[in-house]
TIMIKE-425410 format. One record per residue: residue in three letters; x, y, z of N, C-alpha, C in turn. Coordinates in pm, whole numbers, plus 50000, padded with zeros to 5 digits. Layout:
N
ALAXYZXYZXYZ/...
END
This chain:
356
MET159681949809477158641950709375157331945109430/ALA156241952509409154941948109459154471935809383/ALA153871926609457153391914309396152211917309303/VAL152131909809195151031911309099149881902209141/ASP148681907809141147491899809170147061892909041/LEU147391880209027147111873108903145621870708882/ARG144801873108984143361871808963142881882108860/ALA143551893508856143201903808756143481898808615/TYR144391889108603144751883508472144021870308445/GLY142991867508524142161855808496142501843208572/VAL143511843708661143881831908739142831829708849/THR142271817808854141241814308952141751803409046/ASP140981800809152141331790009244141341776609171/ALA140391774709081140321762109005141541760408918/LEU142011771408856143201770408771144431767408855/MET144541773408974145681770709061145691756109106/GLN144511750409127144451736309163144921727609047/GLN144521731408925145021724408806146541725308798/ALA147081737008829148521739008823149241730308926/ARG148671729309045149291720809148149291706209106/GLU148171701809048148081687809005149021685008888/ALA149141694808797149991692708679151471693108715/SER151841701608811153251703308847153711693808956/GLY152771689409038153131680709150153731688009268/VAL153651701309268154161709209380153031717809436/GLU153181721709564152121729209631152061743809587/ASP153221749409548153271763609512153871765309372/PRO153131761709267153661762409130153811776909083/VAL154731778908989154941792208930154061793308806/VAL153001801208818152011802708711152141816408648/GLY151991817008517151991829708447151001829408333/ARG150781841008272149901841708155150631848608042/VAL150551842807923151261848207807150551860807758/LEU151311871907752150771884807708151031887407560/SER152171882907510152511884807369153591874907332/GLN153821873807201154821864407151155541870607033/ALA156841868907027157651873106913158541861306877/HIS158161854406771158861842306728158811832006842/GLU159951828106898159961817807003160121823907143/LEU159981837107153160121844007281158741848807327/TYR158431846107453157121849407509157271859907620/ARG156371869707618156291879207730155161874407821/VAL155511871707946154591865308039154461873908164/VAL153261874308224153101881108352152991870508461/GLY153771872508568153761863508682153561871308810/VAL153751864808922153481871309051154441882709080/GLU155601882909015156571893609037156661903308920/GLY155691902808830155681912008717155921904908586/GLU156231913008483156431907308350157851901908334/LEU157971891108256159271885108229159241878608092/PHE160411875708039160511868907911160801854107934/ALA160201845707851160341831307868160391824507732/GLU160891812207732160911804007612160411790107647/ALA159961782807546159421769407568160551759707601/ALA160281750807695161261740707732161481731007616/GLY162651725007613162961715507507161991703807504/ARG161621698807620160701687407623159311691207573/LEU158921703907596157631708507545157671709007393/ARG158771714307338158891714907192158951701007131/HIS159631691807199159771678207147158431670807148/ALA157621673407251156351666307263155261672307175/ALA155451684507126154411691207046154241684306912/SER153011680706880152731674406752152301684406646/SER151961696706688151561707106594151801720706659/ALA151641731306581151831744806632150851748006744/ALA149681741506742148661744206844149071739306982/ASP150101730806991150551725707120151541735107188/PHE152011745207117152941754907175152141765607252/PRO152791772807343152091783707411151571794007312/ALA150431799707343149821810207260149431821707351/VAL149201833307291148791844907370147451841807438/GLY147431844207570146261841107650146401828307731/ASP147411820307698147611807607769148101810007912/PHE147671801108001148231800308136149311789508132/VAL150471792708186151611783608173152301781508307/LEU153021770308316153881767308430155311770708393/MET156011777908482157381782108454158331777308565/ASP159601779008540160601774408636161061785308732/ARG160621797808711161061808808798160071820308789/THR160201829708883159251840908890159781853608826/ASP161091853908790161631865608721162721860908625/ASP163151870208538164161866508439165471874208462/ALA165691878008588166901885508619168151877208591/GLY168071864108611169211855508586169151848308453/GLY168311852908364168141846408234166671843708209/ARG166361840508087164961838208050164351826708130/ALA163081828408165162351817608229162061806708126/VAL161731795008173161421783808085159991779208110/ILE159221778608004157831773708013157871758607997/GLY157471751608102157501737008098156211730708055/GLN155101738108072153801732008042152761742708017/VAL151841739907926150681748407901149491742007971/LEU148831749708056147671744408128146481743108034/PRO145551734008062144411731707972143651744607941/ARG143311746307813142611758307769141101756807789/THR140461767607832139001767607842138371771107709/SER139111777907623138631781207489139841783907402/ALA139661782407270140751785107176140161788407041/PHE140371800706996139941804806862141021800306766/MET140651790806677141631784706587141321788606443/ARG142371788906363142181790306219143261782206149/LYS143011778906023144001771605945145181780805918/ALA146381775905948147581783805924147841785005775/ALA148641794805737148971796905597149731784805543/GLY149501781605415150171770105353149201758905325/ALA149711748705258148861737705215148611727605324/ALA149511726505422149361716605528148161719905615/LEU147551709305669146381711205755146861714305896/GLU147381726105916147941730306043147031740806105/GLN146641738606233145791747906302146621757706383/GLN146261770306378146941780806452146011786106560/VAL146541787306683145761793006792145871808106784/VAL144771814606753144761829206743144611835506881/ALA143761829806965143521835107099143101823707191/ALA143731823007309143451812307404142821817707531/ASN141941809707589141301812907718140571826307716/ILE139801828407612139001840707603137561837507643/ASP136931847007709135541845207750134571850307644/THR134961861407580134101867507479134931871007356/ALA134391868007238135061871307112134311882807046/PHE134921894607042134361905906970134701904006821/LEU133711901006741133901899306597133671912806533/CYS134751919606499134691933606456134561934806304/MET133631943006261133431945606119133051960206101/SER133661966506002133411980605979132081982805907/LEU131341992605955130091996405889130352005705771/ALA131552011105764131842020905660132742015605551/GLY133402004405573134351999405475134001985705422/ASP134821976005459134711962505404133621954505478/PHE132381958005452131221951605516130921938705440/ASN131091927205508131001914305439130321904105530/LEU129061900905501128311891505584128851877305574/ARG129361873605457129891859905441131121857805530/ARG131951868105541133121866805628132671866005774/LEU131681874005809131161873705946130631859805980/GLU129991853105885129491839605909130631830105944/ARG131761831705876132941823405908133421826106050/TYR133541838806083133981842406218133021836806323/LEU131741837606298130761832606394130911817606415/ALA131081810106306131241795606317132491792206398/LEU133601798906372134841796106444134761800706589/ALA134051811606613133901816406751133081806606834/TRP131981801806779131171791906851131991779306877/GLU132781775306778133601763206793134681765206900/SER135121777406920136221780107014135851777907159/GLY134571779307191134141778507329133901792107391/ALA134241802807320133981816407367132591820807320/VAL132091831507380130791837007341131021848207239/PRO130501846807117130721857307017129791869207035/VAL130321881007004129541893407000129941900606872/ALA128981904406791129261911706668129411926606702/VAL130601932006679130881946106709131081953406576/LEU130151962106545130181969506418130781983206443/THR131971985406388132711997706415132402008606313/LYS132862020806345132742032506256131282035606223/ALA130442034406326129022037406308128792051906268/ASP129702060706307129562075006275129672077706126/ALA130342068506052130552070405909129562062605824/CYS128542057005887127572048705814126262056405798/ASP125802057505674124572065005650123342055905636/ASN123522042905651122392033605647122492023605763/LEU122682029005883122962021006002121892010606030/GLU120642014506029119572005306064119501993505966/ARG119681996205839119621985505739120761975505759/ARG121941980705788123081971705807122961963905939/LEU122411970106040122171962906165121211951206143/ARG120181953606065119221942806036119901931705955/ALA120771935605864121481925505782122351916605871/VAL123051922405966123891914606057123041905906147/GLN121961911306198121081903606286120461891706213/SER120361892606079119771881706003120701869605993/VAL121991871306023122931860006019123541856906155/ALA123411866106250124031864406382122971860206484/PHE122461848006471121411843206559121951840506700/GLY121231845506800121631843406938122871851106978/VAL123231861206899124461868806924124111883506944/ASP124721889707045124541904107065125211911506950/VAL124541922006901125071930206793125201944506845/LEU126431949906843126701963206896127251972206786/ALA126811984606785127361994606693128162004606776/VAL129432006906739130292015706817130962025906726/SER131442036506789132172046906717133292051906806/SER134502052506752135632057506830135762072606819/VAL134852078806743134892093306726134042100106833/ALA132842094906855131952100606955132502098207095/GLU132252107407186132782106507322132312093807392/ASP131052090507376130502078607442130242067407341/GLY130992067607230130732058207122131072043807152/CYS131882041407257132312027707289131672022307416/GLU130722029607471130122025407597129392012007586/ALA128942008507466128161996207449128971983707481/VAL130301984507469131121972607492131551971007637/ARG131451981407718131981980907854131351970207943/PRO130061967107932129501956708018130171943008001/TYR130861941007889131521928007866132921927607926/LEU133411939107972134781940208023134751939608175/ARG134791927608228134691925508372136021920708428/PRO136301923908555137571919708616137801904708602/GLY139001901208558139371887208543138881880608417/LYS138071887608338137531881908215138291887408093/THR138361879007990139161882507872138291883707748/VAL138481894607676137801897207549138851897907439/ALA138631890807330139541891607215138851899007102/LEU139591908007036139071915306921139571908506794/LEU138651903706713138981896106593138311902706474/GLY139021903206362138441909306244139511912706142/SER139091917906030140011921505922140821933905960/SER141861936605881142671948705902141831961105873/GLY142061971505949141431984305922140021986005975/VAL139521976306053138151977706104138111985706233/GLY139281988906289139301997406408139491990006539/LYS140091978106535140291970506659141241977806754/SER142401981806702143391988706786142862002106836/THR142112009006751141532021806792140562019706907/LEU139772009006900138822006007006139552003007137/VAL140641995307128141421992207248141982005007308/ASN142492014007224143032026707273141972034907345/ARG140752034807293139672042207359139372036207495/LEU139402023007505139132016407632140262018807732/LEU141502019907682142652022607767142722037407808/GLY142092046007728142152060207756143432066807707/ASP144192059707620145442065207569145792057907439/ASP146582064407354146982058307227148192049107249/VAL147942037807308148992028207340149342019707217/LEU148312015507142148532007007026148572015306899/GLU149422011206805149552018306678148302016306593/THR147872026706527146742025906434147162031806300/ARG146472027706193146782032706059145492035105983/ASP145512044805892144352047705809144122036505708/VAL142872035105666142572025205562143032030505428/ARG143142021405329143542025205195142392032705126/ALA142702038205012141702045504935140562036404889/ASP140872023304869139832014004824139012008504939/GLY139252013305061138472008905176139061997005249/ARG140101990705192140721979205257141671983905366/GLY141791975905470142591980005584144071977805566/ARG144851984905646146291982905653146601975905786/HIS147591967105785147991960305907148701970106000/ALA148071973206113148721981206216149231972006326/THR148391962506368148801952706468149491941106396/THR150731938306435151481927606370151591915106456/ARG151151916106581151171904306666150071905406770/ARG149671894106824148641893906925149221898707058/GLN148431906207132148881910807264147691912607358/LEU147911908607481146881909107584147161920907676/VAL146141929307698146311941807773145321942207888/LEU145811946108006144961948008123144401962208122/LEU143081963308131142441976508129142481982808267/PRO142531996108274142602003008405141411999708495/GLY140241998308438139061995508519138791980708542/GLY139711972208502139521957808516139101951608384/GLY139401938908369139131932008244140341932308153/LEU140411922808062141531921807970141031921707827/VAL141761928307739141431928007596142641923107518/MET142381915107417143431910007330143241915607191/ASP144231923307146144221928307009144901918006920/THR144391916006801144941906006709145151912006572/PRO146121907106495146311912106358145091908906272/GLY144891916806168143771914506079143911901306004/MET142791894705981142771882005909141831883305790/ARG142411883405669141581884205548141111870305507/GLU142021860405519141661846705485141411839005613/LEU140311831805617139921824905739139411811005704/GLY140351801205703139961787405676139061782105786/ILE138001775205750137021770905848137491758905928/GLY138351750505867138851738805939137711729505979/ASP137881722706092136851713606142136021721106245/ALA134901726606203134081734806292132631730506284/ALA132381717506305131031712106289130061718406388/GLU130471719106515129581724806616129371739706592/GLY130431746506550130301760806522129341763506408/LEU129371755006304128431756706193127001754006239/GLU126851744106324125501740706373124891752306449/ARG125691759006530125171770306608125101783006525/GLY126091785006438126111797106356125041797106248/PHE124621785206205123591784006101122381776206155/ALA121981779506277120841772606338119571774406256/ASP119441786006191118241788506110118181779405990/VAL119351775405937119411766505821119181752105865/GLU119901747805968119851733806008118491729806066/ARG117741739106121116411735506174115451731706061/LEU115741736405939114881733305826114991718705783/PHE116141712405810116361698705762115331689005816/ALA114921691005942113931682006004112541684005946/MET112341694505868111021697605812110861692705669/CYS111941686905612111851681705476110941669505472/ARG110321667005356109401655605343110141642405361/PHE111371641505307112141629205317113281630905416/SER113481620905502114501621705606115911621805547/ASN116061616005426117381615905362117481626205250/CYS116761637005264116751647605163118151653505147/THR118601654905024119921660704997119841675804972/HIS118621681204971118391695604954118921700404820/THR118681692204718119091696104583117881696904490/SER117161685604475116041685804379114831678004428/GLU114851673304553113731665204603112471673704624/PRO111291667804599110031674804630109861675704781/GLY109271686504826109031688204968110261692005048/CYS111271697404981112491701605052112211714905123/ALA112321714805255112011726705334113001738005309/VAL114221734505272115231744805246114831753205125/TYR114481746405016114141753904894112771760504904/GLU111911755004987110641761905011110891774905089/ALA111831774405185112161786405262112811797005173/ILE113631792505077114261801904983113191808204894/ALA112271800004846111201805004758110301814904831/ASP110091812504960109211821205039109931833705091/GLY111251834505068112011845905117112421844805262/GLU112161833205324112531831205465114041829105479/LEU114651823105378116081820405377116661825805246/SER117761833305256118361838805134119201828205064/GLU119201828904931120001819504852121491820904886/ARG121951833204909123361835304942123741828605072/ARG122861829305171123161823005300123191807905286/TRP122291802305208122281787905186123561783405115/GLN123991790805014125221787304944126441788905034/ALA126421799105122127521800805216127601789005312/TYR126441784305358126411772705448126991760405378/ARG126561758005253127061746405179128571747105159/LYS129071759005129130511760605107131291757705234/LEU130851763405348131551761305473131451746805519/LYS130301740505494130121726505531131091717705451/THR131251720805323132171713305238133611714905287/GLU133981727405322135331729805373135591721905501/ALA134601722005592134771715005719134891700005697/ALA134091694505605134151680205575135491676505515/PHE136001685005425137301682505365138401682505470/ALA138341692205561139341693005667139301680605756/GLU138091676105785137941664205870138501651905800/ASP138191650405670138691638805594140221639205585/LYS140781651105561142231652205548142911649205681/ALA142311653905791142881651105923142871636205952/ALA141771629505915141691615105937142731607705852/TYR142921612305727143931606205638145321607805696/LEU145641619905744146961622305800147191614105927/ALA146131612306007146261604206128146531589606092/ARG145831584505989146071570605944147491569205890/LYS147931579205815149281578805759150341578805869/GLU150121586805972151071587306083151121573906156/ARG149941567806179149921554706245150641544206161/ALA150421544606030151071534805942152591536505945/CYS153061548905945154501551505949155111546306079/LYS154381548106189154881543106317154961527806318/GLU153931521406259153941506706253155091501706167/ILE155341508406055156461504605967157781506306041/SER157901517406114159131520006189159371509106294/LYS158311505106362158441494406462158841481306397/ALA158231478506281158541466006211159991465706165/VAL160481477106117161871478006072162821475406188/LYS162491480806305163351479006421163401464306466/ARG162321456806436162271442706476163031433606380/LEU163381438706262164101430606165165491427006219/PRO165931414806190167281410906238168361419506172/LYS169341423306248170401431806194171391423406114/LYS171901429206008172891422205925174221421205999/ARG174861409905984176161407906049177291411105952/
END
């Protein structure tokens, strides 16, 4: 079997040095996670694709779901093939970026949607569920992830007010490239190709039915991924049920992800700062340094709203996301204090004299 050039999958000299230091051996077995089904991972290594599972010590040491391998992760394994049984993932190498969202349920659990991505294509349909408030959430989380966000507006061929919608997106996507694509036109996807470079990873993120899988199929030149029509009400159907990383024929990697309708903001302070730079720059212009932006005279925020420079909806969206992020931060701090207290109690109990 011909050896796989892992540089095509994003492995660099710097990453190999990290792997040597983490493993303590000169020739570590490195792979990259391509997909996951429950506790089974499909990984590409130097001898091709293989199936692997997390080592017991990795599972024992994990404090949350985010500590487990995720699609896009570079991992250390115990073997180069699975001919004699599944490989074992002993360690996840440090991530350069991680797009996180709050997992389903009441617990404050973060889920890694995509790891080690260079560019996040934030996909939104121009013909269906066009929602600027949702895009603002995606932008905040993308900036927080460490990846570079790009707003990709799909189904441009079905939009009869393209210029107006492009301006609307540009009004909230500061410092972000905005692309309009169509999977119907022959050259409708050419705008995204400059971002698809050898060894670099692009993740497609967005709601169901916006055309993520269709876009990947166009880039692959074949209908590899399943696609489904949208519902009559314009809402998407889930075609992609799991995240998967695909190597493109011309170089570069794309990660297709399932649609996300609910997107908890979690702790994304830096992402909000960058995603709402137009809002936060106004704070320094208020008359009072401790302005709460509610009823004070000389508030630059409300002057900007009155002048039409800032929309009331965008200001309310910022306040809502800021409140969510603050709540997540407070809850995380509470849970950390609770965990420390439980550990102290456990230690104290162990020190108690045993009954005879």
